[in-house]
GUKE-681612 format. One record per residue (C-alpha): residue in three letters; x negated, z, y. Coordinates in Angstrom, 1 decimal. Layout:
BEGIN
+-------+--------+--------+--------+
| marza |     px |     pz |     py |
+-------+--------+--------+--------+
|   ALA |      X |      Z |      Y |
...
+-------+--------+--------+--------+
# end
This chain:
BEGIN
+-------+--------+--------+--------+
| marza |     px |     pz |     py |
+-------+--------+--------+--------+
|   MET |  -69.7 |   92.4 |  157.9 |
|   GLU |  -69.0 |   93.8 |  154.8 |
|   ASP |  -67.0 |   96.7 |  153.6 |
|   PRO |  -69.2 |   99.9 |  153.0 |
|   SER |  -66.4 |  101.5 |  151.4 |
|   GLN |  -66.6 |   99.0 |  148.3 |
|   ARG |  -70.1 |   99.0 |  147.6 |
|   ARG |  -70.9 |  100.7 |  144.3 |
|   VAL |  -74.6 |  101.2 |  142.5 |
|   ASP |  -74.4 |  102.9 |  139.2 |
|   TYR |  -77.2 |  105.3 |  139.0 |
|   SER |  -79.5 |  105.4 |  135.5 |
|   ASP |  -78.4 |  108.4 |  133.6 |
|   THR |  -82.2 |  109.5 |  133.7 |
|   PRO |  -81.9 |  113.7 |  133.6 |
|   PHE |  -84.0 |  116.2 |  135.6 |
|   GLU |  -84.4 |  119.6 |  133.7 |
|   GLU |  -85.6 |  122.3 |  134.4 |
|   ALA |  -88.3 |  122.2 |  131.8 |
|   ASP |  -89.7 |  118.7 |  133.7 |
|   LEU |  -90.2 |  121.1 |  137.1 |
|   ALA |  -93.7 |  121.5 |  137.9 |
|   ALA |  -94.8 |  125.2 |  138.9 |
|   THR |  -95.4 |  124.9 |  142.0 |
|   PRO |  -93.4 |  122.3 |  144.7 |
|   LEU |  -96.9 |  120.9 |  145.8 |
|   GLU |  -97.4 |  120.2 |  142.3 |
|   GLN |  -94.0 |  118.8 |  141.8 |
|   PHE |  -94.0 |  116.4 |  144.9 |
|   SER |  -97.3 |  115.1 |  144.1 |
|   ARG |  -95.9 |  114.1 |  140.8 |
|   TRP |  -93.1 |  112.2 |  142.5 |
|   TYR |  -95.0 |  110.7 |  145.6 |
|   SER |  -97.7 |  109.7 |  142.9 |
|   ALA |  -94.5 |  107.9 |  140.8 |
|   ALA |  -93.7 |  106.5 |  143.9 |
|   VAL |  -97.5 |  104.9 |  145.0 |
|   GLU |  -97.2 |  103.7 |  141.1 |
|   ALA |  -93.8 |  102.0 |  141.7 |
|   ALA |  -94.8 |  100.3 |  145.2 |
|   VAL |  -91.9 |  101.6 |  146.7 |
|   ALA |  -92.5 |  100.4 |  150.6 |
|   GLU |  -93.8 |  103.7 |  153.0 |
|   PRO |  -93.8 |  106.1 |  150.1 |
|   ASN |  -95.3 |  108.6 |  153.2 |
|   ALA |  -92.3 |  107.8 |  155.4 |
|   MET |  -90.0 |  111.0 |  156.0 |
|   THR |  -87.2 |  111.8 |  157.9 |
|   VAL |  -87.8 |  114.8 |  160.4 |
|   ALA |  -84.6 |  116.5 |  161.9 |
|   THR |  -84.8 |  118.7 |  165.2 |
|   ALA |  -82.3 |  120.0 |  167.4 |
|   SER |  -82.2 |  121.0 |  170.6 |
|   PRO |  -79.6 |  121.9 |  173.5 |
|   GLU |  -79.1 |  118.3 |  173.9 |
|   GLY |  -78.4 |  118.0 |  170.4 |
|   PRO |  -80.0 |  117.3 |  167.1 |
|   SER |  -81.7 |  114.2 |  166.1 |
|   ALA |  -83.7 |  112.6 |  163.5 |
|   ARG |  -86.7 |  109.6 |  163.3 |
|   THR |  -88.8 |  108.4 |  160.8 |
|   VAL |  -92.2 |  109.0 |  160.7 |
|   LEU |  -95.3 |  109.1 |  158.4 |
|   LEU |  -96.8 |  111.8 |  156.4 |
|   LYS | -100.0 |  111.9 |  156.5 |
|   ALA | -101.5 |  115.3 |  154.6 |
|   VAL |  -99.7 |  118.0 |  152.5 |
|   ASP | -101.4 |  120.6 |  150.9 |
|   GLY | -100.6 |  124.1 |  150.1 |
|   ARG | -100.3 |  125.3 |  153.6 |
|   GLY |  -97.1 |  122.6 |  154.2 |
|   PHE |  -96.9 |  118.6 |  155.3 |
|   VAL |  -98.8 |  117.3 |  158.4 |
|   PHE |  -97.2 |  114.2 |  160.5 |
|   TYR |  -99.0 |  113.5 |  164.1 |
|   THR |  -97.2 |  112.4 |  167.2 |
|   ASN |  -97.0 |  112.3 |  170.9 |
|   GLN |  -97.0 |  116.6 |  171.9 |
|   LEU |  -94.3 |  115.2 |  174.8 |
|   SER |  -91.9 |  112.9 |  172.9 |
|   ARG |  -88.6 |  114.3 |  172.0 |
|   LYS |  -88.9 |  115.9 |  168.8 |
|   ALA |  -92.0 |  117.9 |  169.9 |
|   ARG |  -90.5 |  119.1 |  173.1 |
|   ALA |  -87.5 |  119.6 |  170.7 |
|   ILE |  -89.8 |  122.1 |  168.4 |
|   ALA |  -91.3 |  123.5 |  171.2 |
|   GLY |  -87.9 |  125.1 |  172.0 |
|   ASP |  -86.5 |  125.7 |  167.9 |
|   PRO |  -89.4 |  124.4 |  165.4 |
|   ARG |  -87.3 |  124.6 |  162.4 |
|   VAL |  -86.9 |  121.2 |  161.4 |
|   ALA |  -85.6 |  119.6 |  158.4 |
|   LEU |  -88.0 |  117.0 |  156.5 |
|   LEU |  -86.4 |  114.2 |  154.3 |
|   PHE |  -88.8 |  111.7 |  151.8 |
|   GLY |  -85.6 |  109.0 |  150.4 |
|   TRP |  -87.0 |  106.7 |  147.6 |
|   VAL |  -83.8 |  105.4 |  147.4 |
|   GLY |  -84.8 |  102.4 |  144.7 |
|   MET |  -86.4 |  105.5 |  142.4 |
|   GLN |  -83.0 |  107.5 |  143.1 |
|   ARG |  -85.2 |  110.2 |  144.4 |
|   GLN |  -84.9 |  112.0 |  147.4 |
|   VAL |  -87.1 |  115.3 |  147.9 |
|   SER |  -85.8 |  117.2 |  151.4 |
|   VAL |  -87.7 |  120.2 |  153.3 |
|   ARG |  -86.7 |  122.8 |  155.7 |
|   GLY |  -89.1 |  124.8 |  157.4 |
|   SER |  -90.9 |  125.5 |  160.3 |
|   ALA |  -93.3 |  123.1 |  162.6 |
|   ALA |  -96.4 |  124.1 |  164.6 |
|   PRO |  -99.1 |  122.1 |  166.1 |
|   VAL | -102.4 |  121.9 |  163.7 |
|   GLU | -105.7 |  122.7 |  165.6 |
|   ARG | -107.5 |  120.6 |  167.6 |
|   ALA | -110.4 |  119.9 |  165.4 |
|   GLU | -107.8 |  118.5 |  163.1 |
|   THR | -106.1 |  115.9 |  165.2 |
|   ASP | -109.2 |  114.9 |  166.2 |
|   ALA | -110.9 |  114.3 |  162.8 |
|   TYR | -107.6 |  112.6 |  161.9 |
|   PHE | -107.5 |  110.8 |  165.0 |
|   VAL | -110.8 |  109.2 |  164.1 |
|   SER | -110.0 |  108.3 |  160.8 |
|   ARG | -107.1 |  105.5 |  162.5 |
|   PRO | -107.5 |  102.0 |  163.2 |
|   TYR | -108.6 |  101.1 |  167.1 |
|   GLY | -105.2 |   99.7 |  168.1 |
|   SER | -103.7 |  102.7 |  166.2 |
|   ARG | -105.9 |  104.9 |  168.8 |
|   ILE | -104.8 |  102.8 |  171.8 |
|   GLY | -101.4 |  102.5 |  170.7 |
|   ALA | -101.7 |  106.3 |  171.3 |
|   TRP | -102.9 |  106.0 |  174.8 |
|   VAL | -100.1 |  103.1 |  176.0 |
|   SER |  -96.6 |  104.9 |  174.9 |
|   GLU |  -94.6 |  107.7 |  177.1 |
|   GLN |  -93.1 |  108.0 |  174.0 |
|   SER |  -89.3 |  108.6 |  174.3 |
|   GLU |  -89.7 |  107.7 |  178.0 |
|   PRO |  -87.5 |  104.9 |  179.5 |
|   VAL |  -89.7 |  101.8 |  180.3 |
|   ALA |  -88.9 |   98.8 |  182.2 |
|   SER |  -89.5 |   96.2 |  179.7 |
|   ALA |  -91.9 |   95.2 |  177.0 |
|   ALA |  -94.7 |   93.5 |  179.0 |
|   VAL |  -95.2 |   96.9 |  181.0 |
|   LEU |  -96.5 |   98.0 |  177.4 |
|   HIS |  -98.8 |   94.7 |  176.6 |
|   GLU | -100.3 |   95.3 |  179.9 |
|   ARG | -100.8 |   99.4 |  179.7 |
|   GLU | -102.4 |   98.3 |  176.2 |
|   ALA | -103.9 |   95.4 |  178.0 |
|   GLU | -106.0 |   97.7 |  180.9 |
|   LEU | -107.1 |  100.7 |  178.3 |
|   ARG | -108.0 |   97.7 |  176.2 |
|   ARG | -110.2 |   97.0 |  178.6 |
|   ARG | -111.4 |  100.5 |  179.4 |
|   TRP | -112.2 |  101.0 |  176.0 |
|   PRO | -113.2 |   98.1 |  174.5 |
|   ASP | -113.3 |   98.3 |  170.7 |
|   THR | -116.6 |   99.1 |  169.5 |
|   GLY | -117.1 |   99.4 |  166.1 |
|   SER | -117.3 |  103.1 |  166.6 |
|   ALA | -114.6 |  105.9 |  165.5 |
|   THR | -115.2 |  107.6 |  168.7 |
|   ASP | -114.7 |  104.2 |  171.3 |
|   VAL | -111.3 |  105.8 |  172.1 |
|   PRO | -110.7 |  109.6 |  173.0 |
|   THR | -107.9 |  111.6 |  172.0 |
|   PRO | -105.0 |  111.8 |  173.9 |
|   PRO | -104.9 |  115.6 |  175.1 |
|   HIS | -100.7 |  114.7 |  174.7 |
|   TRP | -101.2 |  113.6 |  171.4 |
|   GLY | -101.6 |  116.2 |  167.9 |
|   GLY | -100.5 |  117.0 |  164.6 |
|   TYR |  -97.7 |  119.1 |  163.9 |
|   LEU |  -97.7 |  121.2 |  159.7 |
|   VAL |  -94.5 |  122.1 |  158.5 |
|   GLN |  -94.4 |  125.1 |  156.3 |
|   ALA |  -91.5 |  125.3 |  154.2 |
|   TRP |  -88.8 |  128.1 |  152.8 |
|   GLU |  -87.0 |  125.2 |  150.9 |
|   VAL |  -88.4 |  122.2 |  148.8 |
|   GLU |  -85.2 |  120.2 |  147.3 |
|   PHE |  -85.7 |  117.5 |  144.5 |
|   TRP |  -82.8 |  115.3 |  143.7 |
|   GLN |  -82.9 |  112.9 |  140.8 |
|   GLY |  -79.7 |  110.6 |  140.7 |
|   ARG |  -77.5 |  110.7 |  137.4 |
|   ALA |  -74.4 |  108.9 |  136.5 |
|   SER |  -71.0 |  109.8 |  137.5 |
|   ARG |  -72.4 |  111.3 |  140.7 |
|   LEU |  -73.3 |  114.0 |  138.9 |
|   HIS |  -76.7 |  114.5 |  140.2 |
|   ASP |  -79.8 |  116.9 |  139.7 |
|   ARG |  -80.6 |  118.9 |  142.1 |
|   LEU |  -83.4 |  121.6 |  141.4 |
|   VAL |  -84.4 |  123.8 |  144.5 |
|   PHE |  -87.8 |  125.4 |  145.6 |
|   ARG |  -86.6 |  128.3 |  147.5 |
|   THR |  -88.6 |  131.8 |  149.1 |
|   ASP |  -86.6 |  134.9 |  148.7 |
|   ARG |  -85.8 |  135.1 |  152.5 |
|   PRO |  -84.1 |  131.7 |  154.1 |
|   GLY |  -87.0 |  131.1 |  156.5 |
|   ALA |  -89.6 |  132.9 |  155.5 |
|   PRO |  -92.0 |  129.9 |  154.7 |
|   ALA |  -94.7 |  130.9 |  151.7 |
|   PRO |  -97.3 |  128.2 |  150.6 |
|   LEU |  -96.7 |  125.0 |  148.8 |
|   ASP |  -98.9 |  126.4 |  146.0 |
|   ALA |  -98.1 |  130.0 |  144.8 |
|   ALA |  -95.8 |  129.8 |  142.4 |
|   PRO |  -94.9 |  133.9 |  142.8 |
|   ALA |  -93.9 |  133.0 |  145.9 |
|   TRP |  -90.9 |  131.0 |  144.6 |
|   SER |  -87.8 |  130.6 |  142.9 |
|   VAL |  -86.0 |  127.9 |  141.2 |
|   GLU |  -82.1 |  127.2 |  141.7 |
|   ARG |  -80.1 |  124.4 |  140.4 |
|   ARG |  -77.4 |  123.8 |  142.7 |
|   GLN |  -74.6 |  120.9 |  142.3 |
|   PRO |  -74.2 |  117.5 |  143.7 |
+-------+--------+--------+--------+
# end
């Protein structure tokens, strides 16, 4: 194994100044997300979701499925470990790590389930296999083997064959979306000598979320790297 302490990557020295920052977190996120898409970053909507519970902290990668003035939306099994943690403590952190672009966006906020109608509208947009998969997996629970999952998948495909209709597989009652409403959004740009630029949108009160598109609700500060 290579010694990680000996790996060095020289960052470019592209500045990220206050004058470059958009008026709102939503606009700035949209700019950087669009740049990640244009740069062909793999899975630009992949984000780490970190939670905490009495069992301890945990983190996992999920996919962002919507972002608007309300906040950031992702979907998951609502009986999973992350869902149980959110039920006990809705405070979460998100991290978009666009390493190839030497950029990160980190979010601190509070998660809550979206309305059922929003979940249903998204579920029917998923490919058939993904809709079946939402029924197959009892996410985070132990399983004897991969074969058990494949047998369950085959059974469900027989129950709900692919008819080409978006409604051929019902939305599982245990599956849905979460909206993360933010009170802090940090935009991190790598710089030479590890003197990175960190510009942070924050609300006046920690723990008090605000709409991402409401400029008066946010102040900006620069943090040391």
